[in-house]
Backbone as numpy.savetxt, mean C-alpha at the origin, in Angstrom:
# Nx Ny Nz CAx CAy CAz Cx Cy Cz
26.28 21.82 44.45 25.46 23.01 44.45 26.33 24.25 44.45
27.40 24.15 45.22 28.30 25.30 45.32 28.98 25.56 43.98
29.26 24.49 43.21 29.93 24.69 41.92 29.00 25.40 40.94
27.71 25.14 41.05 26.77 25.85 40.17 26.76 27.35 40.46
26.77 27.66 41.72 26.74 29.07 42.09 28.02 29.76 41.64
29.17 29.10 41.82 30.44 29.68 41.43 30.51 29.86 39.91
30.03 28.84 39.15 30.12 28.95 37.70 29.18 30.04 37.19
28.04 30.19 37.80 27.13 31.25 37.34 27.68 32.62 37.70
28.34 32.74 38.82 28.90 34.04 39.19 30.11 34.37 38.32
30.84 33.38 37.88 31.98 33.63 37.01 31.50 34.18 35.67
30.39 33.63 35.16 29.86 34.14 33.90 29.41 35.58 34.03
28.87 35.88 35.17 28.40 37.25 35.37 29.59 38.19 35.50
30.66 37.74 36.17 31.81 38.60 36.37 32.75 38.64 35.18
32.57 37.72 34.21 33.48 37.69 33.06 33.31 38.97 32.25
34.41 39.44 31.67 34.30 40.66 30.88 33.44 40.45 29.65
32.80 41.49 29.21 31.87 41.43 28.10 32.58 41.07 26.80
33.81 41.49 26.63 34.54 41.17 25.40 34.83 39.68 25.29
35.09 39.04 26.42 35.35 37.60 26.40 34.09 36.84 25.97
32.94 37.24 26.45 31.69 36.59 26.07 31.40 36.79 24.59
31.69 37.94 24.05 31.43 38.21 22.64 32.36 37.39 21.76
33.63 37.28 22.14 34.56 36.51 21.31 34.23 35.03 21.33
33.67 34.55 22.40 33.27 33.15 22.43 32.11 32.90 21.46
31.25 33.82 21.33 30.11 33.66 20.43 30.50 33.92 18.98
31.55 34.63 18.75 31.97 34.96 17.40 32.77 33.78 16.83
32.48 33.41 15.61 33.13 32.27 15.00 34.28 32.69 14.09
34.73 33.87 14.17 35.86 34.33 13.36 37.14 33.68 13.89
38.02 33.35 12.98 39.28 32.72 13.40 40.29 33.80 13.79
41.25 33.37 14.59 42.30 34.28 15.02 43.52 34.21 14.12
43.44 33.42 13.03 44.60 33.26 12.16 44.88 34.55 11.42
46.16 34.78 11.17 46.55 36.02 10.47 46.38 35.88 8.98
46.36 34.62 8.48 46.18 34.38 7.06 44.68 34.21 6.80
44.11 35.01 5.95 42.66 34.98 5.71 42.26 33.94 4.68
43.21 33.32 3.97 42.84 32.33 2.95 42.40 31.03 3.62
41.39 30.35 3.04 40.92 29.10 3.66 41.94 27.99 3.46
42.06 27.14 4.47 42.99 26.03 4.40 42.19 24.73 4.29
42.53 23.94 3.28 41.85 22.67 3.07 42.81 21.54 3.40
42.21 20.39 3.70 43.03 19.22 3.99 43.72 18.76 2.71
44.86 18.16 2.87 45.62 17.70 1.73 44.92 16.50 1.10
44.80 16.51 -0.22 44.13 15.43 -0.92 45.14 14.38 -1.36
44.96 13.17 -0.82 45.85 12.06 -1.18 44.99 10.83 -1.42
45.67 9.73 -1.77 44.95 8.47 -1.97 44.84 7.68 -0.67
45.04 8.32 0.44 44.96 7.66 1.74 43.58 7.81 2.38
42.60 8.33 1.65 41.27 8.55 2.21 40.50 7.25 2.41
39.42 7.33 3.15 38.61 6.16 3.47 37.93 5.59 2.23
37.62 6.43 1.27 36.89 5.95 0.09 37.72 4.95 -0.69
39.02 5.17 -0.78 39.87 4.25 -1.53 40.01 2.93 -0.78
40.17 3.01 0.53 40.26 1.79 1.32 38.97 0.98 1.19
37.80 1.63 1.30 36.51 0.94 1.21 36.30 0.35 -0.19
36.75 1.04 -1.23 36.61 0.52 -2.59 37.43 -0.74 -2.77
38.66 -0.74 -2.28 39.51 -1.92 -2.41 38.91 -3.09 -1.63
38.39 -2.83 -0.45 37.75 -3.90 0.34 36.53 -4.45 -0.39
35.73 -3.59 -1.00 34.53 -4.04 -1.71 34.89 -4.88 -2.92
35.94 -4.50 -3.66 36.36 -5.28 -4.84 36.87 -6.65 -4.40
37.68 -6.68 -3.36 38.20 -7.96 -2.86 37.05 -8.85 -2.36
36.09 -8.27 -1.66 34.94 -9.04 -1.18 34.12 -9.58 -2.34
33.93 -8.78 -3.41 33.19 -9.25 -4.57 33.87 -10.41 -5.26
35.18 -10.33 -5.43 35.92 -11.43 -6.05 35.85 -12.67 -5.17
35.97 -12.50 -3.87 35.92 -13.64 -2.95 34.54 -14.30 -2.99
33.48 -13.52 -3.00 32.13 -14.08 -3.06 31.93 -14.83 -4.37
32.43 -14.28 -5.47 32.30 -14.96 -6.77 33.03 -16.30 -6.75
34.22 -16.33 -6.19 34.99 -17.58 -6.16 34.33 -18.60 -5.23
33.81 -18.15 -4.09 33.12 -19.06 -3.18 31.87 -19.61 -3.84
31.15 -18.77 -4.56 29.95 -19.21 -5.28 30.30 -20.26 -6.33
31.37 -20.06 -7.07 31.79 -21.04 -8.07 32.17 -22.36 -7.40
32.79 -22.28 -6.24 33.19 -23.49 -5.54 31.96 -24.24 -5.00
30.97 -23.52 -4.46 29.78 -24.15 -3.90 28.91 -24.81 -4.97
28.86 -24.23 -6.14 27.99 -24.75 -7.20 28.76 -25.59 -8.21
29.99 -25.94 -7.93 30.81 -26.75 -8.85 30.83 -26.15 -10.26
31.33 -24.96 -10.37 31.48 -24.22 -11.63 30.12 -23.95 -12.29
29.07 -23.76 -11.49 27.77 -23.36 -12.03 26.91 -24.51 -12.49
27.28 -25.76 -12.21 26.49 -26.90 -12.67 25.33 -27.18 -11.73
25.44 -26.86 -10.44 24.38 -27.10 -9.47 23.71 -25.79 -9.08
22.61 -25.93 -8.34 21.94 -24.73 -7.83 22.68 -24.23 -6.61
22.63 -22.95 -6.43 23.26 -22.32 -5.28 22.50 -22.73 -4.02
23.19 -22.88 -2.88 22.49 -23.27 -1.64 21.39 -22.28 -1.23
21.59 -21.01 -1.49 20.57 -20.02 -1.17 19.32 -20.25 -2.02
19.51 -20.60 -3.30 18.38 -20.89 -4.18 17.67 -22.15 -3.72
18.41 -23.16 -3.30 17.81 -24.39 -2.79 16.97 -24.10 -1.54
17.48 -23.24 -0.67 16.76 -22.89 0.55 15.46 -22.17 0.23
15.51 -21.26 -0.73 14.29 -20.54 -1.13 13.27 -21.51 -1.72
13.71 -22.43 -2.57 12.80 -23.41 -3.18 12.21 -24.34 -2.13
12.96 -24.65 -1.10 12.46 -25.52 -0.04 11.28 -24.86 0.69
11.35 -23.54 0.90 10.32 -22.84 1.64 9.17 -22.35 0.77
9.25 -22.48 -0.52 8.18 -22.04 -1.42 7.13 -23.14 -1.57
5.92 -22.74 -1.97 4.87 -23.70 -2.30 5.21 -24.34 -3.64
4.77 -25.58 -3.82 5.05 -26.24 -5.09 4.18 -25.63 -6.19
4.63 -25.76 -7.42 3.89 -25.15 -8.53 2.55 -25.84 -8.74
2.44 -27.13 -8.44 1.16 -27.83 -8.60 0.13 -27.28 -7.61
0.56 -27.05 -6.36 -0.36 -26.49 -5.37 -0.79 -25.09 -5.76
0.14 -24.30 -6.26 -0.22 -22.93 -6.67 -1.15 -22.95 -7.89
-0.95 -23.92 -8.81 -1.85 -24.03 -9.96 -3.25 -24.41 -9.53
-3.38 -25.32 -8.56 -4.70 -25.69 -8.05 -5.37 -24.50 -7.37
-4.60 -23.78 -6.58 -5.14 -22.60 -5.89 -5.60 -21.55 -6.89
-4.79 -21.30 -7.91 -5.16 -20.30 -8.92 -6.38 -20.74 -9.73
-6.48 -22.05 -10.02 -7.64 -22.55 -10.76 -8.91 -22.41 -9.93
-8.80 -22.65 -8.63 -9.96 -22.50 -7.76 -10.40 -21.03 -7.71
-9.46 -20.13 -7.59 -9.80 -18.70 -7.57 -10.41 -18.27 -8.90
-9.91 -18.81 -10.02 -10.46 -18.49 -11.33 -11.89 -19.00 -11.46
-12.16 -20.22 -10.97 -13.52 -20.75 -11.01 -14.47 -19.91 -10.16
-14.01 -19.49 -8.98 -14.84 -18.64 -8.13 -15.13 -17.30 -8.81
-14.14 -16.75 -9.46 -14.34 -15.47 -10.15 -15.31 -15.61 -11.32
-15.23 -16.73 -12.05 -16.16 -16.92 -13.18 -17.58 -17.13 -12.68
-17.76 -17.85 -11.56 -19.10 -18.01 -11.00 -19.67 -16.67 -10.55
-18.84 -15.85 -9.95 -19.29 -14.53 -9.52 -19.65 -13.66 -10.71
-18.89 -13.76 -11.80 -19.19 -12.97 -12.99 -20.51 -13.42 -13.61
-20.75 -14.74 -13.66 -22.02 -15.23 -14.20 -23.19 -14.77 -13.35
-23.03 -14.81 -12.02 -24.09 -14.36 -11.13 -24.38 -12.87 -11.34
-23.34 -12.09 -11.49 -23.55 -10.65 -11.71 -24.26 -10.39 -13.03
-23.95 -11.18 -14.07 -24.66 -10.99 -15.34 -26.13 -11.31 -15.19
-26.45 -12.37 -14.45 -27.86 -12.72 -14.23 -28.57 -11.62 -13.45
-27.91 -11.12 -12.43 -28.54 -10.08 -11.61 -28.69 -8.78 -12.39
-27.73 -8.45 -13.24 -27.83 -7.21 -14.01 -28.95 -7.27 -15.04
-29.17 -8.45 -15.61 -30.21 -8.58 -16.64 -31.59 -8.77 -16.05
-31.69 -9.00 -14.75 -32.99 -9.23 -14.14 -33.83 -7.95 -14.20
-35.12 -8.16 -14.43 -36.06 -7.03 -14.49 -37.22 -7.31 -13.56
-37.78 -6.28 -13.05 -38.95 -6.43 -12.20 -40.15 -6.78 -13.06
-41.08 -7.45 -12.44 -42.30 -7.79 -13.17 -43.02 -6.49 -13.53
-43.56 -6.42 -14.75 -44.23 -5.18 -15.16 -45.52 -4.96 -14.37
-45.79 -3.73 -14.08 -47.01 -3.36 -13.36 -47.95 -2.72 -14.38
-49.12 -3.31 -14.52 -50.11 -2.76 -15.44 -51.03 -1.85 -14.64
-51.05 -0.63 -14.99 -51.86 0.36 -14.27 -53.04 0.76 -15.15
-54.14 0.89 -14.49 -55.34 1.34 -15.20 -55.28 2.84 -15.37
-55.78 3.26 -16.51 -55.76 4.68 -16.77 -56.81 5.39 -15.92
-57.95 4.77 -15.76 -59.02 5.37 -14.97 -59.51 4.36 -13.93
-58.86 4.28 -12.75 -59.30 3.30 -11.75 -60.68 3.59 -11.17
-61.15 4.79 -11.32 -62.48 5.11 -10.78 -63.61 4.49 -11.60
-63.27 3.91 -12.75 -64.30 3.28 -13.59 -64.93 2.07 -12.90
-64.24 1.49 -11.91 -64.83 0.38 -11.16 -65.97 0.86 -10.28
-65.94 2.09 -9.90 -66.93 2.60 -8.97 -68.07 3.33 -9.70
-67.97 3.56 -10.98 -68.97 4.33 -11.72 -70.26 3.53 -12.04
-70.09 2.31 -12.35 -71.23 1.53 -12.85 -72.23 1.24 -11.73
-73.48 1.08 -12.12 -74.53 0.76 -11.17 -74.50 -0.74 -10.88
-74.62 -1.14 -9.61 -74.62 -2.55 -9.30 -75.87 -3.28 -9.80
-76.92 -2.53 -10.21 -78.14 -3.17 -10.68 -78.13 -3.40 -12.18
-77.22 -2.76 -12.90 -77.23 -2.87 -14.35 -76.25 -3.89 -14.88
-75.95 -4.92 -14.12 -74.98 -5.92 -14.54 -75.66 -6.98 -15.39
-74.96 -7.39 -16.43 -75.44 -8.45 -17.30 -74.86 -9.76 -16.80
-75.64 -10.81 -16.84 -75.19 -12.10 -16.33 -74.04 -12.62 -17.17
-72.95 -13.12 -16.48 -71.80 -13.68 -17.16 -70.72 -12.66 -17.50
-71.03 -11.39 -17.28 -70.02 -10.38 -17.61 -69.42 -9.70 -16.38
-69.81 -10.15 -15.23 -69.24 -9.54 -14.04 -68.07 -10.39 -13.52
-67.18 -9.72 -12.82 -66.00 -10.35 -12.26 -65.98 -10.04 -10.77
-65.56 -11.03 -9.99 -65.46 -10.82 -8.54 -64.25 -9.96 -8.24
-64.51 -8.75 -7.81 -63.43 -7.80 -7.51 -63.33 -7.52 -6.02
-63.73 -8.48 -5.19 -63.72 -8.24 -3.75 -62.29 -8.16 -3.18
-61.33 -8.85 -3.82 -59.97 -8.80 -3.29 -59.10 -7.78 -4.02
-59.68 -6.98 -4.88 -58.94 -5.96 -5.61 -58.68 -4.76 -4.75
-57.42 -4.30 -4.75 -57.05 -3.10 -4.01 -56.61 -2.05 -5.02
-57.30 -0.98 -5.07 -57.03 0.08 -6.01 -56.02 1.03 -5.37
-54.89 1.20 -6.08 -53.86 2.12 -5.60 -53.96 3.42 -6.40
-53.73 4.49 -5.73 -53.88 5.79 -6.39 -52.56 6.53 -6.51
-51.45 5.81 -6.53 -50.17 6.53 -6.63 -49.69 6.63 -8.05
């Protein structure tokens, strides 16, 4: 705790010029020209490039050795094939999906072509109520007791 108090009091007592120079990023060098690092072939990029080329050649040679000059499959390829589904199983699965899609397409065609039953509407539904019940001719009347007249 005491060190905090001392450090804060030192900042307060420090001269104003010292605080300004700390914030200023100007260099104290007498030469104003910028100085760059010397460019040589000792940089990391050259080392990494040489390592990458050597690793590539080594991987190629190891690959040739593992596959007996390219006559066999690579072990990585064998591992991938081991974990994959067989082509016969995938063909069956795809055929099943294709059959399901064709059934759905046929159903949609049937549903799209479906039409509602036509509704025959009378032009003058009040004509049922106009005639006199006493002026009926025998054999020409129809039982209309279950008829519901809609007016929409």
